[in-house]
C-alpha positions in Angstrom: 198.8 116.0 191.1 196.1 113.6 190.0 197.3 110.1 189.2 196.0 106.5 189.6 193.0 107.9 191.4 189.5 106.9 190.3 187.1 109.7 190.9 183.8 109.0 192.6 181.4 107.5 190.1 178.7 109.9 191.4 180.7 112.7 189.8 179.9 111.4 186.4 176.4 110.1 186.7 173.9 112.8 187.4 171.5 109.9 188.0 169.1 109.3 190.8 168.6 105.7 191.8 170.8 103.3 189.8 169.5 99.8 189.0 170.9 97.2 191.3 173.1 95.6 188.6 174.6 98.8 187.4 175.3 100.0 191.0 177.6 97.0 191.4 179.5 97.4 188.1 182.7 99.5 187.5 181.1 101.0 184.4 177.9 103.0 184.8 175.1 104.1 182.5 175.3 107.5 180.8 172.6 109.9 181.7 171.0 112.0 179.0 172.1 115.6 178.7 170.2 118.3 180.7 170.0 121.6 178.8 170.3 124.5 181.2 170.2 127.3 178.7 168.8 126.5 175.3 169.7 129.9 173.8 173.4 129.5 174.8 173.5 125.9 173.5 172.1 127.1 170.1 174.7 129.9 169.9 177.4 127.4 170.8 176.2 125.0 168.1 176.6 127.7 165.5 180.0 128.6 166.7 181.1 125.0 166.8 180.3 124.6 163.1 181.4 128.1 162.0 184.6 127.9 159.9 185.0 131.7 160.1 186.6 131.3 163.5 189.7 130.1 161.6 192.1 132.2 159.6 191.5 130.2 156.5 187.7 130.3 156.8 187.9 126.5 156.2 188.4 124.9 159.7 185.8 124.6 162.4 185.6 122.7 165.7 183.7 120.1 163.7 186.6 119.6 161.3 188.6 117.7 163.8 185.7 116.6 166.1 183.3 115.6 163.4 179.9 114.7 164.9 179.2 112.5 161.9 182.3 110.4 162.7 182.0 109.8 166.4 183.2 113.2 167.4 186.7 112.8 165.9 188.2 112.8 162.4 189.4 109.2 162.0 192.9 110.4 161.2 196.1 109.5 163.0 196.7 113.2 163.6 194.5 116.1 162.5 195.1 118.4 159.6 195.6 122.1 160.6 196.0 125.4 158.8 197.9 125.0 155.5 197.7 121.3 155.7 199.9 121.1 158.7 200.2 117.7 160.4 198.9 117.8 163.9 201.1 116.4 166.8 198.5 114.1 168.3 195.3 112.1 167.7 192.1 114.2 168.1 190.1 112.7 171.1 186.4 112.4 170.6 184.2 115.4 171.8 181.4 112.9 172.6 181.0 112.6 176.4 184.0 114.9 176.9 182.0 116.6 179.6 182.6 113.5 181.7 186.4 113.9 181.5 188.4 115.1 184.5 190.2 117.5 182.1 190.6 118.1 178.4 193.4 117.2 175.9 195.5 114.0 176.3 197.8 115.8 178.8 194.9 117.4 180.7 196.3 120.9 180.2 192.7 122.4 180.0 190.6 121.7 183.1 187.3 122.5 181.5 185.6 122.4 178.2 185.5 126.2 178.2 189.3 126.3 178.8 189.7 123.9 175.9 187.5 125.7 173.4 189.6 128.8 173.0 192.9 127.0 172.4 192.5 125.7 168.8 191.3 129.1 167.5 194.6 130.8 168.3 196.8 127.7 167.7 199.0 128.4 164.6 199.0 124.7 163.8 195.2 124.4 164.0 192.8 127.2 163.2 195.7 129.7 163.1 193.6 132.8 163.9 193.8 135.0 166.9 191.1 135.7 169.5 191.1 139.4 168.4 190.5 138.4 164.7 187.9 135.8 165.5 186.0 138.3 167.7 186.1 140.9 165.0 184.6 138.5 162.6 181.7 137.7 164.9 181.3 141.3 166.0 180.9 142.3 162.3 177.9 140.0 161.8 174.7 141.7 163.1 172.8 138.4 163.6 175.6 137.1 165.9 175.6 140.3 167.8 171.9 140.1 168.3 172.0 136.4 169.3 174.9 137.0 171.7 173.1 139.9 173.3 170.0 137.7 174.0 172.2 135.1 175.7 174.8 137.3 177.5 173.0 140.7 177.8 175.9 142.4 176.1 176.6 144.0 172.7 180.3 143.2 173.0 181.2 139.7 172.1 184.0 138.3 174.2 186.3 135.2 174.2 184.8 134.2 177.6 181.3 134.3 176.1 182.3 132.5 172.9 184.0 129.7 174.7 181.3 129.4 177.3 178.7 128.9 174.5 180.8 126.3 172.7 181.3 124.4 176.0 177.5 124.6 176.7 176.8 122.9 173.3 179.5 120.3 173.8 178.0 119.4 177.2 174.9 118.2 175.3 177.0 115.8 173.2 176.5 112.7 175.4 175.5 109.3 174.1 173.1 107.4 176.4 171.1 104.3 175.8 173.8 102.0 174.3 173.0 98.4 174.3 175.4 98.0 177.1 173.6 100.6 179.1 170.3 98.9 178.5 171.9 95.6 179.8 173.2 97.4 182.9 169.7 98.6 183.5 168.3 95.1 183.5 167.6 94.2 179.9 169.3 90.9 179.6 168.5 90.5 176.0 170.4 93.7 175.1 173.8 91.9 174.8 174.7 88.7 173.1 176.5 85.9 175.0 179.7 86.8 173.3 179.4 90.4 174.4 178.7 89.5 178.0 181.6 87.1 178.0 183.8 89.9 176.6 182.7 92.2 179.4 183.5 89.6 182.0 186.9 89.1 180.5 187.4 92.8 180.3 186.8 93.0 184.0 188.7 89.9 185.0 191.8 91.0 183.0 192.0 94.3 185.0 190.9 96.7 182.2 188.3 98.4 184.5 191.2 99.5 186.7 191.5 102.4 184.2 188.3 102.2 182.1 185.6 102.8 184.6 182.8 105.3 185.5 180.1 106.4 183.1 182.5 107.2 180.3 184.5 104.0 180.8 187.6 106.2 181.1 188.5 109.8 181.1 188.8 110.1 184.9 192.5 109.3 185.6 195.9 109.7 184.0 197.9 106.5 183.5 201.3 105.6 182.1 201.3 104.3 178.5 203.5 101.2 178.9 203.2 99.8 182.4 204.6 96.3 181.8 206.7 97.1 178.7 207.6 100.3 177.0 205.3 101.7 174.3 207.4 102.5 171.2 206.1 105.5 169.3 207.5 108.2 167.0 205.0 110.7 168.3 206.5 113.8 170.0 203.8 113.7 172.7 205.3 113.3 176.1 202.1 113.1 178.2 201.4 114.8 181.5 205.0 115.9 182.0 204.4 118.7 179.5 202.0 120.2 182.0 203.5 119.4 185.4 207.2 119.5 184.3 207.6 116.5 186.7 209.7 113.7 185.1 207.5 111.1 186.9 204.6 112.1 184.7 206.4 111.3 181.4 204.1 109.2 179.2 201.2 109.6 181.5 198.1 110.3 179.4 194.5 110.9 180.2 192.8 107.5 179.9 190.5 107.8 176.8 186.8 107.0 177.0 185.7 103.7 175.5 182.2 105.0 174.8 181.5 104.8 171.0 185.0 103.4 170.6 184.1 101.5 167.4 183.6 104.9 165.8 186.7 106.7 167.0 189.5 104.9 165.2 192.5 105.0 164.9 193.5 104.6 168.6 196.0 105.9 171.2 197.5 109.4 171.4 199.5 108.7 168.2 196.8 106.9 166.3 199.0 103.9 165.7 196.4 101.2 166.4 194.3 101.1 163.3 191.6 98.7 164.6 190.0 97.8 167.9 191.6 94.4 167.7 195.0 96.0 167.4 194.3 98.3 170.3 193.1 95.4 172.6 196.2 93.4 171.7 198.5 96.2 172.5 196.8 97.3 175.7 196.8 93.7 176.9 200.5 93.3 176.3 201.9 96.6 177.5 199.5 97.5 180.2 198.5 94.1 181.7 201.2 91.7 180.6 198.6 89.5 178.9 198.5 88.0 175.4 194.9 87.7 174.4 194.0 84.8 172.1 192.2 85.7 168.9 189.0 84.3 170.5 189.5 86.4 173.7 190.3 89.5 171.6 187.1 89.0 169.6 185.0 88.8 172.7 186.4 92.0 174.1 186.0 93.8 170.8 182.4 92.6 170.7 181.8 94.0 174.1 183.4 97.3 173.3 181.1 97.7 170.2 178.1 97.4 172.5 179.0 100.7 174.1 178.1 102.7 171.0 175.3 105.0 172.2 172.7 107.2 170.7 174.6 109.8 168.6 173.7 113.5 168.8 171.0 114.3 166.4 169.9 117.8 165.5 169.3 120.1 162.5 172.5 121.6 161.2 172.6 125.3 162.2 172.1 127.9 159.5 175.0 130.3 160.0 174.4 134.1 159.6 176.1 135.5 156.5 179.2 137.7 156.5 178.9 141.2 155.1 181.1 144.0 153.7 182.6 144.6 157.2 183.6 141.0 157.9 187.4 140.3 157.7 188.0 138.0 154.8 189.4 134.5 155.1 193.1 134.0 154.3 193.2 130.3 153.3 196.7 130.3 151.7 198.5 132.7 154.0 201.1 131.1 156.3 
């Protein structure tokens, strides 16, 4: 069981030589994505945006992990099929390839493992893998593109999830002002932001928020110093391990692009960064940050907003007379 263990920073970097300043810091610069198979990434991009993978024909991966909104939906909990209320806050897909696992409770070890879940989840996309594959298989352009990538006429769940994961692996956000500062550009941050980073470190925040993603590499208990009160049904890691000691242990979220990914925490109860900093200081560290201290940390956190993914929206191939029709109002 993984807990309270910070993985090697090298696991996340993919970098060669690291600038001297960055090498000594608990948070590291993010490396740009390296595309291994452009054809697979392009197919995955189409599938990521294709609402036809859902029963309603209305929900895509991008619905809850909107790339125009920091890779999330800015809702406390996401909206699923037939306007069902989701059980947990949607984590950002940006830099998700740097996580030790996917979902708040880590039940999917890889992006590929994660990609197939929402399609067949009755509270999310509410389709089945069989139905989703029949939709894709009925569209000649998808069959042709899939064959070019996977050398097969038969579209499979493994191929679909592998392609979506390949696209998601490209959704990294390098070159934030903080990264530029780490690499030696002392003018990249203001004095307030630097002071916020120093306070962030001195207060112990980097015990959990470290590595290239500033998080995502350990599970930690929500409510170390005092209990966290929530009406959310989410129990944390215990849902996966069935070990009571893992109750309320959640994957530490990344702080990259955190100014874009509100509201915060697994239940979305912290509406603003200031709220989140105040709560984390109190229940995790036993600290009460003054308004001035809170403002410094928030300023620092905003400096970690990196370059957002930028690409032309994919033009999806049209359905035809053989394509199963969407059922948006069926329960």
